[in-house]
Backbone as CSV, one residue per row, in Angstrom:
resi,resn,N_x,N_y,N_z,CA_x,CA_y,CA_z,C_x,C_y,C_z
1,MET,24.091,-39.090,81.347,22.873,-39.086,82.124,22.410,-40.482,82.500
2,VAL,23.030,-41.505,81.970,22.639,-42.872,82.321,23.051,-43.122,83.758
3,THR,22.086,-43.604,84.540,22.341,-43.764,85.970,22.497,-45.229,86.384
4,GLY,22.137,-46.133,85.546,22.270,-47.530,85.917,21.449,-48.431,85.034
5,LYS,21.608,-49.752,85.234,20.906,-50.694,84.356,19.479,-50.977,84.796
6,ASN,19.075,-50.540,85.971,17.752,-50.845,86.476,16.760,-49.689,86.329
7,ASP,17.054,-48.759,85.436,16.101,-47.696,85.151,16.271,-47.257,83.699
8,ILE,15.531,-46.246,83.297,15.596,-45.830,81.893,16.726,-44.841,81.634
9,GLY,17.541,-44.588,82.612,18.747,-43.801,82.395,18.590,-42.317,82.519
10,MET,17.592,-41.841,83.211,17.419,-40.407,83.368,18.047,-39.933,84.676
11,ASP,18.813,-38.860,84.578,19.358,-38.230,85.776,18.323,-37.200,86.235
12,HIS,17.492,-37.607,87.160,16.371,-36.778,87.580,16.829,-35.465,88.226
13,GLU,17.968,-35.491,88.884,18.481,-34.270,89.511,18.853,-33.234,88.456
14,VAL,19.497,-33.676,87.371,19.876,-32.754,86.311,18.615,-32.169,85.642
15,VAL,17.650,-33.014,85.367,16.417,-32.539,84.732,15.695,-31.553,85.673
16,ALA,15.707,-31.821,86.956,15.079,-30.922,87.925,15.784,-29.559,87.929
17,GLU,17.100,-29.575,87.869,17.867,-28.328,87.841,17.582,-27.545,86.564
18,VAL,17.516,-28.228,85.431,17.174,-27.547,84.182,15.777,-26.949,84.288
19,GLY,14.866,-27.677,84.875,13.513,-27.165,85.073,13.491,-25.924,85.940
20,LYS,14.281,-25.920,87.003,14.358,-24.743,87.885,14.954,-23.562,87.137
21,ASP,15.996,-23.818,86.352,16.626,-22.749,85.572,15.636,-22.168,84.554
22,LEU,14.888,-23.030,83.893,13.925,-22.562,82.899,12.807,-21.767,83.572
23,ALA,12.370,-22.217,84.743,11.342,-21.478,85.477,11.856,-20.105,85.895
24,ALA,13.110,-20.039,86.335,13.701,-18.755,86.703,13.824,-17.841,85.479
25,PHE,14.191,-18.423,84.332,14.275,-17.659,83.106,12.889,-17.121,82.710
26,ALA,11.874,-17.945,82.836,10.500,-17.512,82.525,10.092,-16.358,83.425
27,ASP,10.449,-16.431,84.705,10.143,-15.345,85.627,10.881,-14.066,85.228
28,ALA,12.141,-14.213,84.805,12.930,-13.049,84.383,12.336,-12.413,83.131
29,VAL,11.933,-13.231,82.173,11.327,-12.705,80.949,10.034,-11.957,81.304
30,ALA,9.253,-12.519,82.227,8.005,-11.855,82.640,8.298,-10.516,83.308
31,ALA,9.347,-10.456,84.126,9.703,-9.199,84.798,10.176,-8.159,83.783
32,VAL,10.989,-8.577,82.825,11.476,-7.648,81.795,10.299,-7.174,80.938
33,ARG,9.402,-8.075,80.654,8.215,-7.728,79.857,7.376,-6.684,80.585
34,GLU,7.176,-6.904,81.879,6.404,-5.949,82.677,7.105,-4.590,82.701
35,TYR,8.407,-4.601,82.898,9.171,-3.354,82.908,9.094,-2.646,81.558
36,ALA,9.206,-3.412,80.477,9.168,-2.823,79.137,7.831,-2.153,78.855
37,HIS,6.777,-2.654,79.471,5.442,-2.089,79.244,5.112,-0.972,80.233
38,SER,5.978,-0.745,81.203,5.704,0.332,82.154,5.892,1.685,81.467
39,ASP,5.206,2.669,81.966,5.293,4.002,81.362,6.532,4.705,81.890
40,ASP,7.534,4.846,81.028,8.763,5.508,81.434,8.725,7.011,81.133
41,GLY,7.660,7.466,80.544,7.510,8.885,80.253,8.313,9.357,79.053
42,LEU,9.071,8.473,78.456,9.877,8.876,77.301,9.057,8.781,76.024
43,THR,8.886,9.889,75.405,8.241,9.966,74.099,9.200,10.662,73.161
44,ALA,8.914,10.603,71.904,9.824,11.176,70.897,10.110,12.643,71.165
45,ASP,9.133,13.391,71.645,9.326,14.821,71.888,10.197,15.133,73.095
46,LYS,10.450,14.164,73.959,11.275,14.370,75.159,12.758,14.399,74.838
47,PHE,13.144,14.072,73.636,14.555,13.995,73.288,15.106,15.332,72.763
48,GLY,14.287,16.342,72.653,14.744,17.664,72.248,14.621,17.897,70.749
49,VAL,14.881,19.121,70.371,14.700,19.552,68.988,15.648,18.829,68.047
50,LEU,16.921,18.755,68.419,17.906,18.104,67.557,17.531,16.626,67.339
51,ALA,17.128,15.969,68.410,16.726,14.569,68.291,15.482,14.415,67.432
52,GLN,14.582,15.381,67.555,13.369,15.328,66.721,13.728,15.467,65.244
53,ARG,14.626,16.381,64.972,15.021,16.609,63.577,15.802,15.433,62.997
54,SER,16.590,14.801,63.847,17.403,13.667,63.371,16.647,12.339,63.440
55,GLY,15.539,12.332,64.140,14.742,11.113,64.236,15.125,10.186,65.388
56,VAL,16.028,10.657,66.257,16.479,9.815,67.372,15.316,9.444,68.293
57,GLY,14.505,10.416,68.624,13.370,10.146,69.520,12.414,9.141,68.925
58,GLN,12.107,9.305,67.661,11.191,8.381,66.985,11.807,6.985,66.880
59,THR,13.104,6.939,66.643,13.807,5.649,66.583,13.711,4.922,67.918
60,TYR,13.901,5.676,69.014,13.772,5.081,70.353,12.374,4.489,70.537
61,VAL,11.359,5.253,70.192,9.975,4.792,70.354,9.737,3.522,69.525
62,GLN,10.249,3.495,68.302,10.080,2.318,67.450,10.807,1.098,68.019
63,LEU,12.019,1.315,68.504,12.784,0.203,69.085,12.115,-0.334,70.362
64,ARG,11.581,0.581,71.162,10.876,0.155,72.373,9.673,-0.696,72.009
65,GLU,8.948,-0.304,70.985,7.781,-1.091,70.542,8.210,-2.459,70.014
66,GLN,9.309,-2.494,69.289,9.824,-3.781,68.790,10.216,-4.678,69.961
67,LEU,10.852,-4.108,70.969,11.226,-4.875,72.161,9.978,-5.402,72.869
68,ARG,8.999,-4.540,73.040,7.748,-4.966,73.673,7.096,-6.103,72.900
69,ASN,7.049,-5.968,71.581,6.435,-7.014,70.749,7.193,-8.332,70.872
70,ALA,8.526,-8.251,70.874,9.334,-9.473,71.002,9.089,-10.134,72.355
71,LEU,9.035,-9.341,73.410,8.789,-9.886,74.749,7.378,-10.431,74.877
72,ASP,6.422,-9.778,74.202,5.045,-10.277,74.222,4.942,-11.640,73.552
73,LYS,5.772,-11.875,72.533,5.791,-13.178,71.864,6.560,-14.209,72.681
74,ALA,7.707,-13.798,73.195,8.595,-14.733,73.895,8.058,-15.147,75.267
75,GLY,7.454,-14.220,75.983,6.985,-14.507,77.337,6.100,-15.735,77.438
76,PRO,5.004,-15.778,76.709,4.125,-16.951,76.785,4.796,-18.249,76.309
77,ILE,5.688,-18.139,75.331,6.374,-19.327,74.837,7.298,-19.902,75.909
78,VAL,8.074,-19.037,76.543,8.997,-19.492,77.586,8.212,-20.050,78.774
79,GLU,7.115,-19.394,79.131,6.278,-19.883,80.234,5.708,-21.263,79.902
80,ALA,5.236,-21.444,78.677,4.692,-22.747,78.254,5.787,-23.817,78.260
81,MET,6.971,-23.446,77.822,8.090,-24.405,77.846,8.398,-24.828,79.272
82,SER,8.384,-23.888,80.186,8.669,-24.180,81.590,7.612,-25.126,82.158
83,ARG,6.337,-24.842,81.890,5.263,-25.718,82.365,5.367,-27.113,81.749
84,SER,5.672,-27.170,80.458,5.784,-28.451,79.772,6.926,-29.286,80.316
85,LEU,8.060,-28.632,80.564,9.194,-29.362,81.119,8.871,-29.899,82.503
86,ALA,8.212,-29.099,83.320,7.828,-29.563,84.663,6.878,-30.758,84.575
87,SER,5.927,-30.677,83.669,4.972,-31.770,83.475,5.678,-33.022,82.948
88,SER,6.560,-32.837,81.988,7.310,-33.961,81.419,8.205,-34.608,82.462
89,GLN,8.839,-33.766,83.270,9.715,-34.309,84.315,8.928,-35.189,85.279
90,LYS,7.752,-34.731,85.663,6.917,-35.518,86.581,6.521,-36.849,85.931
91,LEU,6.080,-36.785,84.682,5.662,-37.994,83.968,6.830,-38.959,83.800
92,LEU,7.997,-38.428,83.419,9.164,-39.297,83.227,9.662,-39.892,84.523
93,THR,9.547,-39.155,85.610,9.923,-39.692,86.924,9.023,-40.871,87.290
94,GLU,7.740,-40.699,87.040,6.788,-41.787,87.303,7.058,-42.980,86.399
95,THR,7.328,-42.709,85.124,7.629,-43.775,84.176,8.896,-44.510,84.566
96,ASP,9.907,-43.779,84.969,11.171,-44.385,85.388,10.951,-45.294,86.588
97,ALA,10.127,-44.849,87.526,9.834,-45.679,88.697,9.104,-46.962,88.281
98,ASP,8.158,-46.835,87.343,7.439,-48.018,86.856,8.387,-48.981,86.141
99,VAL,9.272,-48.437,85.298,10.237,-49.273,84.577,11.144,-49.994,85.562
100,LYS,11.617,-49.262,86.541,12.501,-49.862,87.543,11.800,-51.007,88.275
101,GLN,10.538,-50.784,88.602,9.752,-51.817,89.289,9.546,-53.027,88.377
102,ASN,9.252,-52.797,87.108,9.041,-53.901,86.163,10.335,-54.676,85.910
103,ILE,11.461,-53.962,85.828,12.755,-54.644,85.646,13.044,-55.514,86.858
104,ALA,12.737,-55.013,88.037,12.975,-55.789,89.252,12.106,-57.036,89.267
105,LYS,10.860,-56.931,88.782,9.990,-58.113,88.714,10.537,-59.147,87.751
106,VAL,11.003,-58.681,86.599,11.560,-59.600,85.584,12.847,-60.241,86.116
107,ASP,13.712,-59.440,86.721,14.954,-59.962,87.285,14.681,-61.027,88.333
108,GLY,13.627,-60.835,89.087,13.285,-61.788,90.151,12.671,-63.084,89.627
109,SER,12.199,-63.098,88.409,11.545,-64.281,87.858,12.525,-65.260,87.228
110,PHE,13.789,-64.866,87.084,14.776,-65.752,86.468,15.504,-66.533,87.483
């Protein structure tokens, strides 16, 4: 990722691509979360008598709830990570520009 001696060595294009990928992932998690919370009409009793006796329907309902809970936890975390990376990228880009300018000033004074 080192790009040269006149900056702090950040490959801004790579960081921007990672940021875009993380933002897309956050959007995907949000979409899956929304879908998981939609009413699919499936309840334990919809699986039939055999499924009720064997517990398949109830197992489905429990697993769906576990999935919803996991997505409810992951969604905000991934979204916050995406926002933080975007903010950090902006700050580091500005810092890199300042460092480059300061290095140029020092180089010019010798």
